N, C-alpha and C positions, 0 to 999 in steps of 0.2 A: 522145311521147304528151302531148297537151295537156290533155285533159279526160276524166275517167272517170265514167260513171254507174253507181253500184253496183247490184247485183241486189237486188231486193226482191220479196217474195212477192206484194204487192199489184199490182205492174205486170208482173212476170214477164219482165223483160229487163234487160240491162246493155250498155253501149256505151262506146267510146273513140274520140276523134278523134286522128288521126295526122298533123295538119298537111296537107301537100300530098298525102298518100296517102289522104285522106278519112276517113270514119267507118265503123267496123265495129260491128255490133249483134248480140248473141247472146241468145236467149231462146226462149220458147214459140212454136211456129210460128203459132198463131192470133193472136199479138200482133205478132211481128216481120215476118211476111210481109204483103204488101199484100192488102187484101180482094179485089182483082180478080185475084190470082195463083192462078187455079183449078188450074193444073198443080202448082204447089208445094204448095198445101194438100192436093191429092189424094195426092201422093207422101208427105207427112207422115202422112196418115191410114193409108196402107198400111203404112208402117214401124211406126207405133204399134201396129197389130194384131199385130205379131210379138212383143209383150211387152216391147219396149225403150222407154226414155224417149228422146224425140226433141227435140233443140234445133235451131233454125234459125239460120244465120249469114247476115246480109245486109250489103251494102256501100252506102255513100252518098258522094256528093261534097260534101255539105253539112256544116256544122259541127254537132256535137252540143251542144245547149244545153238546160239544165234537164231537165224530165221529159217532153219531147216527142220523139217519134221523127222522124228526118229524113223528109221527104215523098217523096224520090226514091229511097228504099232499094230494092235489088234483091237477090233471093235468090241466094246464092253456094254454100252447101253445107248439108248436114245433119250433125249430130253425134249419134251413137247412144250411149247410156249403158246399161250392163247392171249391175244391182244384185246384189251378192253379200252374203248375210247373214253377218256376222262371228260367230265363236264367242262373243264377249262381248256381242253385241247383246241388249239387254233385251227380254223378252217384253212385247208390247203387245196383250193379248187384247181383243176387241171384244164379248165376251159374259160373262155371269155365270159360266157353267161354266168357261170359260178363265181368268177372273180367280181363281176358287177354286183351280184347279190351280196357277196361278202363285204364289199365296200359300203353298201347301203346299211348293213348290220353295224359296221363300225361307226358310221355317221350317226345312226340312231342311238347307239350306246353312248357315244360322246356327247350328243345333244342332251341326253337324259342326265348324264353326269354333271353337265353345266347348268342344269335346271331349266333348259329351254322347253322341255317336254317330258312326259312320263310315258316312254315308249314301251310297246310290246312287239316282239318279233316272233312270228310263227313260221317254222320250216315245215310246210305241209308236204307230204310225199305225193305219189301219184294218186289223183282223184279218180275213183271208179264209182259208177259207170259213166263215162262221158257220152253225151248224146251225139247223134249225127254219124256220118260215115267215118271209117278209119282214116287217119291222116299220116303224115310222114314222121311224126314224133316217135322217138325210140321206145317210149312207154305206151304207145297207142294200143299195142296188143293186149295190155292188161284189161282194157275195157272191151276190146273186140272179142276176146274169148268168153265173155259173159253175154254181151249184147247180141252178137251175131247168131249164135246157136238158138237163143231164145226167140229170134225172129225167123228161125228156119233156114239160116244161111250158114255156109261153111266158115270156119275160122281156124287159123293155124297158130299154134303156140311155138314161137321160134327159139325158146330156151330149153335147156335140159329139164327133165321132169323133177329133179331134186333142187332146182333153183328157187330160193325164197326171195321175196321182195316186200317192201313196205308200201301199203296202200291206205287210203282213207276214203270214206263215202262222202257224198256231197253234204248230207245232213250232219255228219260228224264234223266236217270242216266248219260248218256254220256254228255248231256247238263249241268248237275249239276257239273260234274268234270271240264268242260271247263269254266263255270262261276266262280267256286271257284278259278281256276287258275288266273283269271283276276282281282279278288278282291284285293284292296289295303290292306296291312297288318295293316295299321294304323286304318282302319275302323273296322276291326275285333277285335282289342284289344288283350288282353292276352289270351282269350279263342278262339281257332281256330276251334271250332266245329260248323258245320252247318248241318241243316236238310232240306230235301225237300221231298215231297210226295204228293200223292193223297189219299183222304179219300173216301172209297166207302162202301155202304151198301150191305151186302152179298145177301140178298134175291132178291134185285133189279137186281143184275147181273145174278143170276141163273134164274130169271124169263125171262130175255131177251134170254137166251139160251134154254128156255123150248121147243121150236119147234124143236131143233136139237138133243136133248138127254134127258135122264132121270136125274132129279136133286136130287133124294133121298127124304127123308121125309120132308125136309125144303123147297122144291121148291114151288113157288106160281105162279099164272098166272098174268102176267103184260104186259104193253105195251112196255117196254124197260128198258135198264139199265140207271141208273142215278148216275153220279159221281160228286163229289164236289172238285174242285181244291182248295187246301188249303196249305199254307206253314206252316209246323209244328212248326216253330220257328219264332217269330216276329222279331228277330234280322236279319234274312234273308230278311224279308219284308222291314225292315228299310233300309237295304243295297240297295235293289232294287230302293227305292225312292231316 
């Protein structure tokens, strides 16, 4: 390997020249692929819609020099990256409400570290089914698409049919609090945050309610609702074992 161009956020690519074997360039498809490579750009777009990060790998017979991409580069492959959130990944809320909750978590962890308390922190997802009429909360529809059709009222699912979200029942929320109370602090370690939820697919749920009410434009005909029990944090799974 003769020359390496390091990856920088501003240019979104990196490359290396391997002498007689040519140059290989890796980076964002919209940068690395040729502007007239309609097929490659279309494939990259389809792959990106699947929720994975897409990198393009291109080859050139020319030497890599400076900050310029070789003009004869040709697409060779795509590399798909799937991100997994680590247990110790810091919270990065994008709103005031989330920032306030993150501050409370830090305070409780710090108070536990200093021996002032033995805290437990539960990040509960959307609780379903909420009683009463729908409100203006962004997640209100998750309860409405169950509650309203069962009462003979129309309900609209405002998200795409393939959108998944994390939810929890009222009873399971109570069980989670009771379980967290019984956990040994030594098992939890310094981070006292736990997660518990059910993952469900929206259109499967609205399909099950189809006979009782109108589901809006995203409703489909199906045999019943399918939910998948899943602990959102494998730290919790390890504690159970």
